C-alpha positions in Angstrom: -23.0 -10.2 65.1 -25.2 -12.2 62.8 -25.1 -16.0 62.5 -26.5 -17.3 59.2 -27.4 -21.0 58.8 -28.0 -22.6 55.5 -29.3 -26.1 56.3 -29.2 -28.2 53.1 -29.9 -31.9 52.5 -26.2 -32.8 52.4 -24.3 -30.1 54.3 -25.2 -27.3 56.7 -23.2 -24.1 56.4 -22.7 -21.6 59.2 -21.4 -18.1 58.7 -20.9 -15.1 60.9 -21.1 -11.5 59.7 -19.8 -8.6 61.6 -21.9 -5.8 60.2 -21.6 -6.5 56.5 -18.3 -8.3 56.7 -18.0 -12.1 56.5 -16.0 -13.0 59.7 -16.1 -16.8 59.3 -17.7 -19.7 57.4 -17.9 -23.4 58.4 -19.6 -26.5 57.1 -20.8 -29.8 58.7 -22.6 -32.8 57.4 -26.4 -32.5 57.7 -27.7 -35.0 60.3 -31.5 -35.0 60.7 -31.0 -36.5 64.2 -28.6 -33.9 65.5 -29.7 -32.2 68.7 -29.8 -28.5 69.6 -26.9 -29.2 72.0 -24.8 -30.8 69.3 -25.5 -27.9 66.9 -24.4 -25.5 69.7 -21.2 -27.5 70.4 -20.2 -27.5 66.7 -20.9 -23.7 66.3 -19.1 -22.9 69.6 -16.0 -24.8 68.4 -16.1 -23.0 65.1 -16.4 -19.6 66.7 -13.5 -20.4 69.0 -11.4 -21.4 66.0 -12.3 -18.1 64.3 -11.5 -16.1 67.5 -15.2 -15.0 67.8 -16.9 -15.0 71.2 -20.3 -16.7 71.2 -21.7 -13.9 73.3 -21.2 -11.5 70.3 -23.9 -13.3 68.3 -27.1 -11.5 68.8 -29.1 -12.5 65.7 -29.7 -15.6 63.6 -31.2 -16.1 60.2 -32.0 -19.6 58.8 -32.6 -21.1 55.4 -33.6 -24.7 55.9 -34.8 -27.4 53.5 -34.7 -30.2 56.1 -38.0 -30.0 58.1 -36.7 -32.5 60.7 -33.9 -30.1 61.6 -36.0 -27.0 62.2 -37.1 -27.6 65.8 -33.5 -28.3 67.0 -32.1 -25.3 65.1 -34.7 -23.0 66.6 -34.2 -24.4 70.1 -30.4 -24.0 69.8 -30.9 -20.3 68.8 -33.2 -19.7 71.9 -31.1 -21.5 74.4 -27.6 -20.6 73.3 -27.9 -17.3 71.5 -30.9 -16.0 73.4 -32.8 -14.9 70.2 -35.7 -15.9 68.0 -34.2 -16.8 64.6 -35.5 -15.2 61.4 -36.6 -18.2 59.2 -36.9 -17.9 55.4 -40.4 -18.9 54.2 -42.2 -18.0 57.5 -45.0 -15.5 57.5 -43.9 -11.9 57.7 -40.3 -12.5 56.4 -39.5 -10.3 53.4 -37.3 -12.1 51.0 -36.8 -9.0 48.9 -37.8 -10.5 45.6 -41.2 -11.0 43.8 -42.3 -14.6 43.2 -44.0 -15.1 39.9 -45.2 -18.6 40.2 -48.4 -20.1 41.6 -47.3 -22.5 44.3 -45.0 -20.1 46.3 -44.8 -22.4 49.3 -43.1 -25.1 47.3 -39.9 -23.1 46.6 -36.9 -24.2 48.6 -35.7 -21.5 51.0 -32.1 -21.6 49.6 -33.4 -21.0 46.1 -35.2 -17.8 47.1 -32.1 -16.6 48.9 -29.9 -17.3 45.9 -32.3 -15.5 43.6 -32.3 -12.4 45.8 -28.5 -12.4 46.1 -28.1 -12.9 42.4 -30.5 -10.1 41.5 -28.7 -7.7 43.9 -25.4 -8.4 42.1 -26.4 -8.9 38.5 -29.9 -7.6 38.0 -32.7 -9.4 36.2 -32.5 -11.9 33.3 -30.2 -14.2 35.4 -30.0 -17.9 36.0 -28.5 -19.3 39.2 -27.1 -22.8 38.9 -26.6 -24.4 42.3 -24.6 -27.5 42.5 -25.9 -29.2 45.6 -27.7 -32.4 46.5 -29.8 -31.5 43.5 -28.5 -29.4 40.6 -31.0 -26.5 40.4 -31.5 -23.8 37.8 -33.4 -20.7 39.1 -34.6 -18.0 36.8 -34.8 -14.3 37.8 -36.8 -12.4 35.1 -36.3 -8.9 33.8 -38.5 -7.4 36.5 -36.5 -9.0 39.3 -39.0 -11.7 40.0 -38.3 -15.4 40.8 -39.8 -16.9 37.6 -39.3 -20.7 38.3 -36.6 -23.1 37.4 -35.4 -26.6 36.8 -34.4 -29.4 39.3 -32.0 -32.1 38.1 -30.3 -34.9 40.1 -27.1 -33.8 41.8 -23.8 -35.1 40.6 -23.0 -37.1 43.7 -26.5 -38.6 43.6 -25.9 -39.7 40.0 -22.6 -41.3 41.0 -24.2 -43.3 43.9 -27.1 -44.4 41.7 -24.7 -45.7 39.0 -22.7 -47.6 41.6 -25.8 -49.1 43.3 -27.6 -50.1 40.1 -24.6 -51.6 38.3 -22.9 -54.4 40.3 -19.5 -54.1 38.5 -19.2 -50.3 38.6 -17.3 -48.7 41.5 -18.3 -45.5 43.2 -15.9 -42.9 41.8 -14.8 -39.4 42.7 -16.0 -36.6 40.5 -13.2 -35.1 38.4 -12.6 -33.4 35.1 -11.0 -36.0 32.8 -8.2 -35.0 30.4 -9.9 -36.9 27.6 -13.5 -37.7 26.8 -12.7 -41.3 25.8 -11.8 -43.3 29.0 -9.4 -46.2 28.7 -10.4 -47.7 32.0 -13.8 -48.2 33.8 -13.1 -45.4 36.3 -12.0 -43.0 33.5 -15.0 -43.9 31.4 -17.3 -43.3 34.4 -15.7 -40.0 35.3 -15.9 -38.8 31.7 -19.6 -39.8 31.4 -20.5 -38.1 34.7 -18.5 -34.9 34.1 -19.2 -34.4 30.4 -22.7 -35.6 30.8 -23.3 -32.8 33.3 -21.6 -30.3 31.1 -24.1 -31.3 28.4 -27.0 -31.1 30.9 -25.9 -27.6 32.0 -25.4 -26.3 28.5 -28.6 -27.9 27.2 -30.9 -26.6 30.0 -29.4 -23.1 29.8 -29.8 -23.0 26.0 -33.5 -24.1 26.4 -34.1 -21.4 29.0 -32.5 -18.8 26.8 -34.8 -19.9 23.9 -37.9 -19.8 26.1 -37.1 -16.3 27.5 -36.0 -15.0 24.1 -32.5 -13.7 25.1 -29.2 -14.9 26.5 -29.3 -14.9 30.3 -26.5 -14.1 32.7 -25.5 -17.4 34.3 -24.2 -17.6 37.9 -22.9 -20.7 39.6 -22.8 -21.5 43.3 -22.6 -24.7 45.5 -19.9 -27.1 46.4 -19.0 -28.3 42.9 -19.5 -25.1 41.0 -15.8 -24.3 40.6 -15.4 -27.6 38.7 -17.8 -26.5 35.9 -17.2 -22.8 36.0 -14.9 -22.3 33.0 -15.9 -25.4 31.0 -17.7 -24.2 27.8 -17.8 -20.6 28.9 -21.5 -20.6 29.4 -21.3 -19.9 33.2 -20.2 -16.3 33.5 -19.8 -15.8 37.3 -18.8 -18.0 40.2 -20.2 -17.0 43.6 -19.4 -19.6 46.2 -20.9 -17.5 49.0 -24.1 -16.6 47.3 -26.5 -18.2 49.8 -24.9 -16.9 53.0 -24.5 -13.5 51.5 -28.2 -13.5 50.5 -29.1 -14.5 54.0 -27.2 -11.5 55.4 -29.0 -9.2 52.9 -32.4 -10.6 53.8 -31.7 -10.1 57.4 -30.8 -6.4 56.7 -34.1 -6.1 54.8 -36.1 -7.3 57.8 -34.1 -5.7 60.6 
């Protein structure tokens, strides 16, 4: 069985594949100080909940954007799963997609994984919108190459910044308001955050389409993707498991 680990700035997602079938998926808060033993404990408990024996895991692949976590994740793989993990971005790892930008080493591992998974499903001329700690827009060109993208502040970051910077504004939960015009402070904030992000998404995608010279296929992933999926109709596909599926596909490429 294959264990995939997507270590993001906010959450770390673990998933297990039995051959090509997703057998379980779990999420924990990313903690830069978590030890290898703590990772192993969390994963072991998840596996037990899913009825999966830890001894069945014989391979691990990692996409990590938190450098401080890498040593502990690698140690956990060696000590508890008796294997050397495949790590996206390391020398010799084939990510299955061309990279048509100059500074290849600056691309987040998760963005490359998403690009490969999206290309496998939808072909070229695709945009992946990932609603994570940052909201990212990644472009796959007609030849199937990663062509660059856009990074915007994530929704939750924007909510926290508004709360911190404005003394009288509370920290609110993200929600789709029924009306644009809010009749209370919380409703007004939720409207500004939600519809402001809708405007950001639509505006950036429109500018990308203009720059490319055609309408691109738009795919959404990430924790808040479902909240924006059907608004405006500009996002055509919702793929909540895009990153972990891409990790499994990259593992198969390198196996």
